[in-house]
C-alpha positions in Angstrom: 31.1 2.5 -5.0 34.4 3.3 -6.7 35.9 0.2 -5.2 33.7 -2.1 -7.3 34.2 -0.5 -10.7 35.7 -2.9 -13.2 35.2 -5.8 -10.8 32.9 -8.7 -11.0 29.8 -8.1 -8.9 29.9 -11.3 -6.9 33.5 -10.8 -5.7 32.4 -8.3 -3.1 29.3 -10.2 -2.0 29.7 -11.9 1.4 26.5 -14.0 1.0 27.8 -16.9 -1.2 24.4 -18.2 -2.1 23.4 -14.8 -3.4 26.8 -14.4 -5.2 26.3 -17.7 -7.0 22.8 -16.8 -8.1 24.0 -13.3 -9.2 26.8 -14.8 -11.3 24.2 -17.2 -12.9 21.9 -14.3 -13.7 24.6 -12.2 -15.2 25.6 -15.0 -17.5 22.0 -15.3 -18.6 21.8 -11.6 -19.3 24.8 -11.9 -21.6 22.9 -14.6 -23.4 20.1 -12.2 -24.1 17.6 -12.9 -21.2 15.8 -10.2 -19.4 14.7 -10.2 -15.8 11.9 -7.9 -14.7 10.6 -7.4 -11.2 12.9 -10.0 -9.9 13.3 -10.2 -6.1 16.4 -11.3 -4.2 17.2 -11.7 -0.5 20.8 -11.6 0.8 22.8 -11.0 3.9 25.1 -8.0 4.1 28.6 -8.3 5.6 27.2 -6.6 8.7 24.6 -9.3 9.2 21.6 -7.4 8.0 19.2 -9.3 5.8 18.0 -7.1 2.9 15.5 -7.6 0.1 15.9 -6.0 -3.3 13.7 -5.7 -6.5 15.6 -5.6 -9.7 15.3 -5.2 -13.5 18.2 -6.7 -15.5 18.5 -6.6 -19.3 21.2 -6.8 -22.0 22.6 -3.7 -23.6 22.8 -4.1 -27.3 24.8 -2.2 -30.0 23.4 -1.0 -33.3 24.0 -4.4 -34.9 22.1 -6.2 -32.1 25.2 -7.6 -30.5 25.2 -7.7 -26.7 27.8 -5.2 -25.4 27.0 -5.2 -21.7 24.2 -5.5 -19.2 22.1 -3.0 -17.1 20.8 -3.7 -13.6 18.5 -1.3 -11.8 17.8 -2.4 -8.2 15.7 -1.0 -5.3 16.1 -1.9 -1.7 12.5 -3.0 -0.8 13.3 -4.3 2.7 11.3 -1.6 4.5 8.4 -2.0 2.1 8.3 -5.8 2.6 8.4 -5.3 6.3 5.6 -2.8 6.2 3.6 -5.2 4.0 4.1 -8.0 6.5 3.1 -5.7 9.4 0.0 -4.8 7.4 -0.9 -8.4 6.8 -0.4 -9.1 10.4 -2.6 -6.2 11.4 -5.3 -7.4 9.0 -5.1 -10.9 10.4 -5.3 -9.5 14.0 -8.3 -7.4 13.0 -10.1 -10.3 11.5 -9.2 -12.7 14.3 -10.4 -10.1 16.8 -13.8 -9.6 15.2 -14.2 -13.4 14.5 -13.7 -14.0 18.3 -16.6 -11.7 19.3 -20.0 -13.0 20.2 -21.6 -10.1 18.4 -22.0 -9.9 14.6 -19.9 -7.2 13.0 -20.3 -5.6 9.6 -18.2 -2.9 8.0 -19.8 -0.9 5.2 -18.2 1.4 2.7 -19.6 4.8 1.6 -21.9 3.1 -0.9 -23.4 0.8 1.7 -21.6 -2.3 0.5 -20.3 -4.7 3.0 -16.5 -5.0 3.0 -15.9 -6.9 6.3 -18.2 -9.5 8.0 -17.3 -11.7 10.9 -18.4 -15.3 11.4 -21.0 -14.4 14.0 -22.7 -12.0 11.5 -22.9 -14.9 9.0 -24.5 -17.1 11.7 -27.0 -14.5 12.9 -28.0 -13.4 9.4 -28.1 -17.0 7.9 -25.8 -16.0 5.0 -22.3 -17.3 4.2 -19.5 -14.7 4.7 -18.4 -14.8 1.0 -21.9 -14.1 -0.1 -22.1 -10.9 1.9 -18.8 -9.2 0.9 -19.3 -6.6 -1.8 -23.1 -6.6 -1.5 -25.6 -4.4 0.2 -27.4 -6.1 3.1 -30.8 -5.7 1.4 -29.6 -7.8 -1.5 -29.7 -11.0 0.6 -32.1 -9.9 3.4 -35.2 -7.8 2.6 -37.4 -8.9 5.5 -36.3 -6.5 8.3 -38.8 -5.4 10.9 -38.9 -2.5 13.3 -39.7 -2.8 17.0 -43.5 -2.7 16.2 -43.0 -5.7 13.8 -43.6 -3.5 10.8 -41.5 -3.9 7.6 -38.7 -1.3 7.2 -36.8 -0.4 4.1 -33.1 0.4 3.5 -33.4 4.0 4.6 -34.5 3.0 8.1 -31.7 0.6 8.7 -29.1 1.8 11.3 -26.1 1.6 9.0 -27.9 3.8 6.4 -29.0 6.4 9.0 -25.5 6.6 10.4 -23.9 6.9 6.9 -26.2 9.7 5.9 -26.3 11.7 9.2 -22.6 11.1 10.2 -23.8 10.4 13.7 -23.7 7.1 15.7 -26.8 5.0 16.2 -27.0 3.1 19.4 -29.1 0.0 20.4 -31.6 0.2 17.5 -34.0 -2.7 17.6 -34.2 -4.6 14.3 -35.7 -8.0 13.6 -36.7 -10.5 11.0 -38.9 -13.5 10.8 -38.1 -17.2 10.7 -34.3 -17.6 10.8 -33.6 -21.3 9.8 -33.0 -23.7 12.7 -34.9 -21.7 15.3 -38.5 -22.2 16.5 -39.3 -18.6 17.5 -41.4 -16.6 15.1 -39.3 -13.4 15.3 -35.6 -12.8 16.0 -34.7 -9.4 17.4 -31.3 -7.7 17.4 -29.8 -4.7 19.1 -27.8 -2.9 16.5 -25.2 -0.1 17.0 -23.5 1.8 14.2 -20.6 4.3 14.3 -19.3 6.4 11.4 -15.7 6.2 10.4 -13.8 9.4 9.5 -10.5 10.2 8.0 -8.7 13.1 9.7 -8.9 15.4 6.6 -12.5 14.7 5.6 -15.8 15.9 7.0 -18.0 13.0 5.7 -17.7 9.4 6.9 -16.0 7.0 4.5 -17.7 4.0 6.1 -19.8 2.6 9.0 -19.0 0.0 11.5 -22.0 -1.9 12.9 -22.2 -4.4 15.8 -25.3 -6.4 16.6 -26.3 -9.2 18.9 -29.5 -11.2 19.3 -31.8 -10.1 22.1 -34.6 -12.5 21.5 -33.9 -14.5 24.7 -31.8 -12.0 26.7 -31.2 -8.4 27.4 -28.6 -6.6 25.5 -25.4 -5.8 27.5 -25.0 -2.2 26.4 -21.7 -1.4 28.1 -20.1 -4.5 26.7 -21.4 -3.8 23.2 -20.0 -0.2 23.3 -16.6 -1.3 24.4 -16.5 -3.9 21.6 -17.4 -1.2 19.0 -14.7 1.1 20.3 -12.1 -1.7 20.3 -13.1 -2.5 16.7 -12.9 1.1 15.6 -9.5 1.4 17.2 -8.3 -1.7 15.5 -9.6 -0.5 12.1 -7.9 2.9 12.7 -4.6 1.2 13.4 -5.0 -0.8 10.2 -5.6 2.5 8.3 -2.5 4.0 9.9 -0.3 1.1 8.9 -1.7 1.4 5.4 -0.7 5.1 5.4 2.8 4.1 6.5 3.0 1.6 3.6 1.8 4.3 1.1 4.5 6.7 2.4 7.1 4.0 2.0 6.0 3.4 -1.5 6.2 7.1 -2.2 9.8 7.2 -0.9 10.6 4.2 -3.2 9.1 6.0 -6.2 11.2 9.1 -5.4 14.3 6.9 -5.3 13.5 5.5 -8.7 13.7 8.9 -10.4 16.6 10.4 -8.3 20.3 10.1 -9.0 21.8 8.8 -5.8 25.1 10.8 -6.0 23.9 14.3 -6.9 20.2 14.3 -5.8 19.2 15.5 -9.2 16.7 13.7 -11.5 18.2 10.6 -13.1 18.4 9.9 -16.8 15.1 8.0 -17.0 13.2 10.8 -15.2 14.9 13.4 -17.4 13.9 11.5 -20.6 10.3 11.1 -19.5 10.0 14.9 -18.6 11.7 15.9 -21.9 9.3 13.8 -23.9 6.4 15.4 -22.0 7.6 18.9 -22.5 8.5 18.3 -26.2 4.8 17.5 -26.8 3.5 20.5 -25.0 2.5 23.9 -26.4 5.2 26.0 -24.7 8.7 26.8 -25.9 11.4 24.6 -24.6 15.0 25.3 -23.7 17.5 22.6 -23.2 21.1 23.1 -21.9 23.6 20.2 -21.7 26.6 21.0 -19.4 29.9 19.1 -19.2 32.5 19.4 -16.4 35.8 20.3 -18.1 38.8 18.1 -17.5 36.8 15.8 -15.2 38.7 12.7 -16.0 42.0 14.4 -15.3 40.6 15.6 -12.0 39.5 12.1 -11.1 42.9 10.6 -12.1 44.7 13.2 -10.0 42.6 13.3 -6.9 40.5 10.1 -6.9 36.9 9.2 -7.5 35.7 10.4 -4.1 36.9 13.9 -4.8 35.4 13.7 -8.3 32.1 12.8 -6.7 32.4 15.9 -4.5 32.8 18.0 -7.6 29.6 16.5 -9.2 27.7 17.2 -6.0 28.8 20.8 -5.9 28.1 21.3 -9.5 24.6 19.8 -8.9 23.9 22.3 -6.1 24.9 25.3 -8.3 22.8 24.1 -11.1 19.8 23.4 -8.9 20.0 26.9 -7.4 20.3 28.5 -10.8 17.2 26.9 -12.3 13.7 28.4 -11.8 10.8 26.4 -10.5 9.5 25.8 -14.0 12.7 23.9 -15.0 14.2 20.6 -14.1 17.8 19.6 -13.5 19.0 16.1 -14.2 22.2 14.1 -14.4 22.3 12.9 -17.9 
């Protein structure tokens, strides 16, 4: 980092297109323009393609005159990659269920449908968009049991599975007069499995799979294998989402940490100070300066000076109790 001090940013950038854009943005900052949540992509000298998210704004003096500019940037390459992988997993999941001959519905803990494949739309006679976010009884209230008697919501397989936390296999559910068919009743074999998170005892949703058995027998083994495959695909989707959340957590940690010393940065310190100052407890604040630091840097160079700051940071961090914070001001 010391090699770029007092140098124009774009002199050290190997990606010329990125350098030209950076020079243009810097000129606009010095004209008073702010850039928030701006994304760039560039190629490093080692050939790696990186993506960054930046905030740039002018630094003004007391009289409003622009004295400089501030740029705060985060490398979001891994987050972007995780997002792309998540989108690919979601597409794979939806392509998978849309390719099945069985209808598939995924319910959340409130009984609302969050995923429906095309076959479910065809079998239930309801467009896919009209099902998402609704309970099934809001667009079909004419379900029958195996004895052709009306059944209510509490008797539907998804509801029984959600409340009991146990799978329901090959339940027979029907309804009368689906448009476009001459038969009086249409019967379906419905299976439902609860979906659990590893740290929870109650299901967070239910995955149901159903096929019409009006004119043929239900192939039980095939149905079970499809349900397991769908559960595995959904579990993979949740795992990728967890990875994305972890990556976001790491990015948030970087946003409040000083890269050289590992202490809280100025912004995090200021936010914590404001919070403590409004609290009911007494507050102590100590500002510490490293004596003769400029002379040390001039004599031994910035890398050695950085080492001093890191050692000072370690000593301060070890000297402060858990109730306090240490930051680089």
